[in-house]
C-alpha positions in Angstrom: 21.8 -12.0 -0.8 22.0 -8.6 -2.5 19.1 -7.0 -0.6 20.6 -7.9 2.8 23.9 -6.5 1.7 22.3 -3.3 0.6 20.4 -3.1 3.9 23.7 -3.5 5.8 25.3 -0.7 3.7 22.3 1.7 4.2 22.3 1.1 8.0 25.6 2.9 8.5 24.9 6.0 6.5 22.9 9.1 7.6 19.2 9.0 6.6 19.5 12.0 4.3 22.3 10.4 2.4 20.4 7.1 2.2 17.4 8.9 0.7 19.8 10.6 -1.8 21.2 7.2 -2.8 17.7 5.9 -3.2 16.6 8.7 -5.6 19.8 8.3 -7.6 19.1 4.6 -7.8 15.6 5.4 -9.0 16.9 7.7 -11.7 19.3 5.0 -12.9 16.4 2.5 -13.0 14.4 4.9 -15.1 17.2 5.1 -17.6 17.5 1.4 -18.1 13.8 0.5 -17.5 12.9 -0.2 -21.2 9.3 -1.4 -21.6 8.5 -0.8 -17.9 9.3 2.9 -18.5 6.6 3.0 -21.2 4.2 1.2 -18.9 4.7 3.8 -16.2 4.1 6.6 -18.7 0.9 4.9 -19.8 -0.4 4.7 -16.2 0.4 8.4 -15.6 -1.6 9.3 -18.6 -4.6 7.5 -17.1 -4.2 9.4 -13.8 -3.4 12.9 -15.1 -3.7 13.1 -18.8 -1.1 13.4 -21.5 0.5 16.6 -20.3 3.7 15.9 -18.3 2.9 12.2 -18.1 6.5 11.3 -18.9 7.9 13.6 -16.2 5.5 12.2 -13.6 6.6 8.7 -14.6 10.2 9.7 -14.2 9.5 11.1 -10.8 7.7 7.8 -10.0 11.0 6.0 -10.3 12.7 8.5 -8.2 10.1 8.2 -5.4 10.2 4.4 -5.7 13.9 4.7 -5.1 13.2 6.7 -1.9 10.8 3.9 -0.8 13.5 1.3 -1.1 16.1 3.5 0.6 13.8 4.0 3.6 13.0 0.2 3.7 16.7 -0.6 3.7 17.6 2.1 6.2 14.9 1.3 8.8 15.9 -0.4 12.0 13.9 -1.1 15.2 15.6 1.8 17.1 14.6 4.2 14.3 10.9 3.4 14.2 10.0 5.9 16.9 11.9 8.7 15.2 10.1 7.9 11.9 6.7 8.3 13.7 7.7 11.7 14.9 7.8 12.9 11.3 4.4 11.4 10.3 1.3 13.5 10.1 -2.1 11.8 9.9 -5.2 13.2 8.3 -8.3 11.3 9.7 -6.6 9.9 12.8 -9.8 10.7 14.7 -11.6 8.1 12.6 -9.2 5.4 13.5 -9.1 6.3 17.2 -12.9 6.4 17.4 -13.1 2.9 15.9 -10.4 1.7 18.4 -12.1 3.3 21.4 -15.4 1.7 20.4 -13.7 -1.7 20.4 -14.4 -2.1 16.7 -12.1 -3.9 14.4 -11.2 -2.0 11.2 -9.8 -2.7 7.7 -7.3 -0.5 5.9 -7.4 -0.6 2.1 -4.2 0.9 0.6 -2.7 1.6 -2.8 1.0 0.9 -3.4 1.8 4.6 -2.7 4.6 6.4 -1.0 6.0 4.3 1.8 2.8 2.3 2.6 4.6 0.4 5.4 5.2 3.6 7.4 1.4 3.6 8.1 2.2 0.7 10.5 3.8 3.2 12.8 0.3 4.6 13.5 -0.8 1.3 14.9 2.4 0.9 16.8 2.1 4.4 18.4 -1.7 4.1 19.1 -1.5 0.5 20.4 -3.7 -1.0 17.7 -3.0 -4.6 16.8 -2.3 -4.6 13.1 -1.9 -7.5 10.7 -1.2 -7.4 7.0 -1.3 -10.0 4.2 2.0 -10.3 2.2 2.6 -12.0 -1.1 4.4 -15.3 -0.7 7.7 -14.7 -2.6 10.0 -17.4 -4.0 12.9 -16.8 -1.6 12.2 -17.8 2.0 15.1 -15.6 3.2 13.7 -12.6 1.4 10.3 -13.3 3.0 11.8 -13.6 6.4 13.7 -10.3 5.9 10.5 -8.4 5.0 8.6 -9.9 7.9 11.3 -8.8 10.3 11.2 -5.3 8.8 7.4 -5.0 9.1 7.4 -6.3 12.6 9.7 -3.4 13.4 7.0 -1.0 12.2 4.3 -2.7 14.3 2.9 -4.9 11.5 2.3 -8.6 12.0 2.5 -10.5 8.7 0.5 -13.4 7.4 1.5 -14.9 4.0 -1.1 -15.2 1.3 -0.9 -19.0 0.9 -4.7 -19.5 0.4 -5.1 -21.5 3.6 -8.0 -21.1 6.0 -5.5 -20.2 8.7 -4.8 -16.8 7.0 -8.5 -15.9 7.2 -8.8 -17.1 10.8 -5.9 -14.8 11.8 -7.4 -11.8 10.1 -10.9 -12.3 11.5 -9.4 -13.0 14.9 -7.6 -9.6 14.8 -10.8 -7.8 13.9 -12.8 -9.6 16.6 -10.2 -8.3 19.1 -10.7 -4.7 17.9 -7.5 -4.6 15.8 -6.9 -3.7 12.2 -6.2 -5.6 9.0 -4.3 -3.8 6.2 -4.7 -4.9 2.6 -3.1 -3.5 -0.5 -6.0 -3.1 -2.8 -5.0 -1.5 -6.1 -3.6 -4.5 -8.0 -5.3 -7.8 -8.7 -2.3 -10.2 -8.5 -4.5 -13.3 -8.3 -6.5 -12.5 -11.5 -9.7 -13.4 -9.6 -10.7 -9.9 -8.6 -13.9 -7.9 -9.0 -14.5 -5.9 -12.2 -14.5 -2.2 -11.7 -14.0 1.1 -13.6 -10.6 2.4 -12.5 -9.3 5.6 -13.9 -11.7 5.4 -16.7 -11.1 1.9 -17.9 -12.4 -1.5 -16.9 -10.1 -3.8 -14.9 -10.3 -6.0 -11.8 -9.3 -5.2 -8.2 -9.0 -7.4 -5.2 -12.3 -7.8 -3.3 -10.7 -8.9 0.0 -11.1 -5.7 1.9 -14.7 -5.2 1.0 -15.6 -8.9 1.4 -14.1 -8.8 4.9 -16.1 -5.7 5.7 -19.3 -7.3 4.6 -18.6 -10.4 6.7 -17.5 -8.7 9.9 -19.3 -5.3 9.7 -15.9 -3.6 10.3 -15.4 -0.2 8.7 -13.2 -0.2 5.5 -11.0 2.9 5.5 -9.2 3.9 2.3 -5.7 4.9 3.4 -2.9 6.5 1.5 0.7 7.1 2.6 2.6 10.0 1.0 6.1 11.3 1.1 6.6 14.8 2.3 9.5 17.2 1.6 12.6 16.2 3.5 12.1 13.1 5.5 8.5 13.4 6.5 5.4 11.4 5.7 1.7 12.2 5.5 -0.9 9.4 6.0 -4.4 10.1 4.7 -7.3 8.1 6.2 -10.5 8.6 4.4 -14.0 8.0 5.8 -15.1 4.4 5.7 -16.5 3.5 2.3 -20.3 2.9 2.0 -21.0 -0.8 1.3 -24.6 -1.6 0.3 -26.4 -3.5 3.1 -29.1 -5.0 0.8 -29.0 -7.2 -2.3 -27.3 -10.5 -3.2 -23.7 -11.0 -1.8 -22.0 -10.7 -5.2 -23.9 -7.5 -5.9 -22.9 -6.0 -2.6 -19.3 -7.0 -3.2 -19.2 -5.6 -6.7 -20.8 -2.3 -5.6 -18.5 -2.0 -2.6 -15.3 -2.6 -4.6 -16.4 0.1 -7.1 -16.8 2.5 -4.3 -13.4 1.6 -3.0 -11.9 2.0 -6.5 -13.1 5.5 -6.6 -11.7 6.2 -3.1 -8.3 4.8 -4.2 -8.4 7.1 -7.3 -8.8 10.1 -5.0 -5.8 9.0 -2.9 -3.6 8.4 -6.0 -4.5 11.9 -7.4 -3.0 13.5 -4.3 0.5 12.6 -5.6 0.3 10.5 -8.8 4.1 10.3 -9.1 4.2 8.4 -5.7 2.0 5.6 -7.0 4.5 2.8 -7.7 2.7 1.1 -10.5 5.2 -0.3 -13.0 3.4 -3.5 -14.0 0.4 -4.0 -16.3 -2.8 -3.3 -14.3 -5.5 -3.2 -17.0 -6.3 -5.8 -19.7 -5.2 -3.4 -22.5 -1.8 -3.2 -20.8 -1.3 -6.9 -21.0 -2.3 -6.9 -24.6 0.8 -4.7 -25.3 3.3 -7.1 -23.8 
């Protein structure tokens, strides 16, 4: 499998060289991207306006290449070294929830190296589970699960079964954390929100779980820093209405989360790896 071969090749080169290869690969992908390149530019216009949208989109591909380089380079023995280069804004919020014995929910955008946030849980001894998309290739799924386990992340596959929900609620009951990528509605059954000035749908899972368990929902962003470092930003828990019909509370809560995700993306728009249609008007152009 190509990805396993690439991981093997990356394993034997120094990290700095691996990151350089990743950025070069991202640049090549930009040159041959075709329609996806135009989609990336379109998204960057939403985030930051027309000015420099194409340059931000080009940098998005470069940063996405860095993400893949880090993923392919990572090994269990390297996880501790990776943590040493992570700074965390809002770590006190996470530790306060942990020390109070409360479960928590992390809602993340596809930004920077979002998986590096798992090193926080590993270092601070917080049980962490994340839901992953069930891909077509079982070997590829197994490879990603092994990688994420290296970073302290337990994985459950989104197969729609009740067992998935039991595992997540069990982790929260034990005072652990559940991480959910929340900026793309892959199922098509999400909650309608205003997101970067246009109506679309976003997953309601993080907010729904917060309503059912009472666990705080933290918006979390992971950003690349210069060199080999990372910055993880943990925002205050979002405010979810406590009154009203369940669907109204869910709708209002997801809108609050959408606004929090906007704030995170604006910290480094070029690190938001959004190459696919994400608004109804995008799909109309395909």
